[in-house]
N, CA, C and O of each residue as an XYZ file, in Angstrom:
328
protein
N      16.979     78.651     60.444
C      17.368     80.050     59.244
C      16.766     80.522     60.579
O      16.182     80.050     61.554
N      17.272     81.857     60.053
C      16.762     82.818     61.779
C      15.912     84.018     60.075
O      15.891     83.867     58.854
N      15.282     85.279     61.237
C      14.848     86.433     60.442
C      15.661     87.274     60.110
O      16.665     87.471     60.795
N      15.396     87.988     58.931
C      16.542     89.130     58.856
C      16.373     90.309     59.170
O      15.285     90.748     59.541
N      17.667     91.146     59.042
C      17.269     92.295     59.474
C      15.857     93.332     59.769
O      15.040     93.739     60.595
N      16.237     93.357     58.654
C      14.569     93.918     57.699
C      13.033     92.917     58.694
O      12.199     93.506     59.381
N      13.060     91.638     58.509
C      12.502     91.506     58.921
C      12.527     91.724     60.173
O      11.381     92.114     60.396
N      13.105     91.729     61.183
C      13.151     91.969     62.846
C      12.770     93.511     62.846
O      12.390     93.841     63.969
N      12.750     94.824     61.701
C      13.087     96.039     61.980
C      11.599     96.320     61.566
O      10.677     96.513     62.359
N      11.519     96.313     60.291
C       9.650     96.259     60.544
C       9.128     95.555     61.653
O       8.377     96.272     62.314
N       9.296     94.060     62.227
C       8.402     93.941     62.651
C       7.830     95.285     64.052
O       6.783     95.868     64.333
N       9.273     95.243     64.592
C       9.903     96.432     65.687
C       8.957     97.538     65.618
O       8.521     98.118     66.613
N       8.574     97.882     64.098
C       8.169     99.337     64.206
C       6.810     98.792     63.620
O       6.382     99.720     62.934
N       6.121     97.973     63.570
C       4.641     97.590     63.845
C       4.196     97.922     62.254
O       3.015     98.064     61.938
N       5.601     98.053     61.050
C       4.676     98.208     59.756
C       5.035     97.204     59.308
O       6.003     97.312     58.555
N       4.433     95.675     59.542
C       4.334     95.052     58.610
C       2.805     94.453     58.070
O       1.970     94.929     58.840
N       2.241     93.734     57.213
C       1.274     93.107     56.675
C       0.853     92.304     58.267
O       1.572     92.215     59.261
N      -1.065     91.605     57.998
C      -1.248     90.803     59.722
C      -0.973     89.445     58.992
O      -1.811     88.739     59.552
N      -0.521     88.871     58.363
C       0.095     87.759     57.610
C       2.105     88.051     57.869
O       2.754     87.489     58.751
N       2.624     88.945     56.941
C       3.970     88.839     57.395
C       3.876     88.917     59.244
O       4.444     87.923     59.697
N       3.307     89.839     60.380
C       3.376     89.676     61.423
C       3.143     88.456     62.022
O       3.577     88.086     63.112
N       2.363     87.786     61.179
C       1.596     86.336     61.581
C       3.231     85.276     61.638
O       3.500     84.293     62.328
N       3.835     85.825     60.867
C       4.633     84.909     59.856
C       5.771     84.736     60.734
O       6.303     83.656     60.991
N       6.135     85.956     61.211
C       6.967     86.184     62.115
C       7.297     86.191     63.427
O       8.334     86.610     63.941
N       6.134     85.589     64.053
C       5.552     85.541     65.475
C       5.301     84.121     65.431
O       5.128     83.362     66.385
N       5.304     83.936     64.547
C       5.190     82.281     65.151
C       7.086     81.608     64.337
O       7.345     80.406     64.390
N       7.759     82.279     63.914
C       9.289     82.314     63.701
C       9.131     81.804     65.308
O       8.850     80.723     65.827
N       9.553     83.538     65.965
C       9.853     84.027     67.058
C       9.595     82.693     68.348
O      10.382     82.419     69.254
N       8.257     82.032     68.063
C       7.741     81.051     68.951
C       8.893     79.940     69.532
O       8.993     79.144     70.466
N       9.772     80.445     68.264
C      10.327     78.944     68.529
C      12.178     79.405     68.218
O      13.103     78.625     67.991
N      12.210     80.671     68.302
C      13.536     80.658     68.078
C      14.207     81.838     68.836
O      13.939     82.968     68.430
N      14.980     81.712     69.804
C      15.031     82.303     71.131
C      16.579     83.848     70.763
O      16.793     84.940     71.289
N      17.353     82.967     69.492
C      18.367     83.801     69.313
C      17.922     85.164     67.823
O      18.755     85.662     67.066
N      16.221     85.475     67.825
C      15.579     86.052     66.597
C      14.494     87.227     67.796
O      14.110     88.395     67.731
N      14.338     85.992     68.886
C      13.612     86.850     70.567
C      14.222     87.742     70.793
O      13.694     88.828     70.553
N      16.233     87.718     71.608
C      16.604     88.043     71.416
C      16.874     89.385     70.805
O      16.997     90.392     71.503
N      16.974     89.395     69.401
C      17.841     90.599     68.396
C      16.294     91.581     68.273
O      16.189     92.786     68.045
N      15.320     90.659     68.492
C      13.801     91.987     68.728
C      13.995     92.591     70.172
O      14.119     93.743     70.589
N      13.976     91.636     70.628
C      14.454     92.742     72.210
C      15.163     94.128     72.486
O      14.969     95.194     73.071
N      16.363     93.288     71.496
C      17.682     94.317     71.648
C      16.689     95.614     70.636
O      16.413     96.777     70.931
N      16.487     95.130     69.894
C      16.179     96.585     68.589
C      14.881     97.477     69.316
O      14.703     98.664     69.045
N      13.983     96.688     70.309
C      13.529     97.393     70.770
C      13.547     98.030     72.092
O      12.509     98.263     72.712
N      14.970     98.374     72.618
C      15.106     98.903     73.902
C      16.313     99.921     72.645
O      17.009    100.765     73.209
N      16.421     99.841     71.669
C      17.629    101.166     71.438
C      16.690    102.015     71.343
O      17.238    102.951     71.924
N      14.992    102.667     70.848
C      14.657    103.504     71.179
C      15.226    104.187     72.423
O      16.008    105.136     72.474
N      14.668    103.507     73.397
C      14.768    104.579     74.444
C      16.187    104.308     75.783
O      16.382    104.601     76.963
N      17.010    103.464     74.492
C      18.520    103.869     75.201
C      18.805    105.129     74.695
O      19.070    106.109     75.391
N      18.732    105.097     73.079
C      18.891    106.882     72.524
C      18.139    108.354     72.909
O      18.356    109.560     72.791
N      16.874    107.227     73.571
C      16.295    108.643     74.303
C      16.569    109.541     75.763
O      16.162    110.609     76.222
N      17.947    107.933     76.408
C      18.552    108.500     77.775
C      19.643    109.724     77.341
O      20.817    109.556     77.012
N      18.772    111.233     77.456
C      18.993    112.429     77.627
C      20.549    112.022     79.503
O      21.768    112.191     79.499
N      20.038    111.735     80.155
C      21.174    111.485     81.723
C      21.880    110.774     80.898
O      21.168    109.770     80.920
N      22.455    110.593     80.414
C      23.717    109.764     79.743
C      25.033    110.873     79.945
O      25.170    111.842     79.199
N      25.809    110.612     80.887
C      26.449    111.483     80.941
C      28.387    111.494     79.971
O      29.550    111.888     80.054
N      27.504    110.808     79.244
C      28.572    109.914     79.173
C      28.965    110.706     77.142
O      29.966    110.916     76.456
N      27.731    110.837     77.020
C      27.276    111.334     75.621
C      26.868    112.762     75.844
O      25.811    113.169     76.327
N      28.205    113.655     75.275
C      27.625    115.012     75.324
C      27.268    115.437     73.287
O      27.927    115.058     72.319
N      25.964    116.346     73.321
C      25.686    116.481     72.656
C      25.100    116.236     70.707
O      24.168    116.127     69.911
N      26.533    116.280     70.931
C      27.207    116.212     69.287
C      26.874    114.774     68.914
O      26.244    114.355     67.943
N      27.480    114.087     69.974
C      27.154    112.330     69.767
C      26.234    111.683     70.030
O      25.906    110.560     69.648
N      25.647    112.573     70.893
C      23.688    112.432     70.924
C      23.363    112.298     69.368
O      23.004    111.388     68.621
N      23.783    114.170     69.203
C      22.557    114.125     67.866
C      23.420    112.693     66.211
O      22.721    112.070     65.412
N      25.033    112.656     66.285
C      25.424    111.550     65.716
C      24.337    110.496     65.698
O      23.609    110.178     64.757
N      24.387    109.885     67.279
C      23.664    108.616     67.463
C      22.217    108.041     66.871
O      21.987    106.942     66.366
N      21.072    109.482     67.172
C      20.391    109.675     66.813
C      20.006    109.411     65.420
O      19.188    108.567     65.055
N      20.792    110.354     64.552
C      21.011    110.308     62.653
C      21.103    108.931     62.814
O      20.221    108.180     63.229
N      22.274    108.637     62.443
C      22.901    107.349     62.514
C      21.524    106.004     62.800
O      21.609    104.980     62.121
N      20.387    106.143     63.784
C      19.779    105.617     63.772
C      18.546    106.021     62.891
O      17.881    105.056     62.515
N      18.139    107.169     62.517
C      17.777    107.475     61.561
C      17.412    106.668     60.735
O      16.410    106.099     60.302
N      18.823    106.780     60.576
C      19.649    106.717     58.639
C      19.493    105.024     58.518
O      18.965    104.546     57.514
N      19.804    104.482     59.203
C      19.714    102.619     59.475
C      18.429    102.317     58.815
O      18.039    102.064     57.675
N      17.792    102.481     60.329
C      16.264    102.390     59.839
C      15.696    102.127     58.274
O      15.434    101.111     57.630
N      15.636    103.747     57.967
C      15.173    103.441     56.757
C      16.445    103.022     55.862
O      16.913    101.896     56.027
N      16.559    103.197     55.674
C      17.427    101.964     54.687
C      17.193    100.888     55.382
O      17.749    100.002     54.734
N      16.759    100.462     56.215
C      16.611     99.090     56.656
C      15.161     98.549     55.525
O      15.099     97.630     54.708
N      14.141     99.590     55.951
C      12.896     99.636     55.810
C      12.333     99.813     54.091
O      11.456     99.179     53.504
N      13.413    101.169     53.496
C      13.317    101.534     52.391
C      14.513    100.616     51.207
O      14.102    100.641     50.046
N      15.609    100.005     51.368
C      16.560     98.752     50.789
C      15.912     97.010     50.686
O      15.670     96.181     51.564
N      15.793     96.976     49.209
C      15.670     95.194     49.493
C      16.848     94.701     49.548
O      16.707     93.500     49.321
N      18.300     95.011     49.777
C      18.924     94.250     49.963
C      19.203     93.097     50.926
O      19.841     92.045     50.961
N      18.086     94.122     51.983
C      18.481     93.822     53.425
C      17.308     92.561     53.359
O      16.788     92.206     54.417
N      16.964     91.980     52.213
C      16.021     91.013     52.720
C      16.569     89.642     52.258
O      15.967     88.607     52.545
């Protein structure tokens, strides 16, 4: 069984209790698929912060940043992601 999107988001944001963090890290030690998901979410802010990307105009970059913030808030606050 894999980690939920919510588990991964809260782990990346470092907002878990110690016991939850340990549970997730134990799972990650045996699950390359979840490690990949954590790595992808960890890279997202770096990708979003890359203001040198010539293919993103300012309006598109603002929409993407808004979507990232909205998604993180929803995953953190919405119990349906459990």
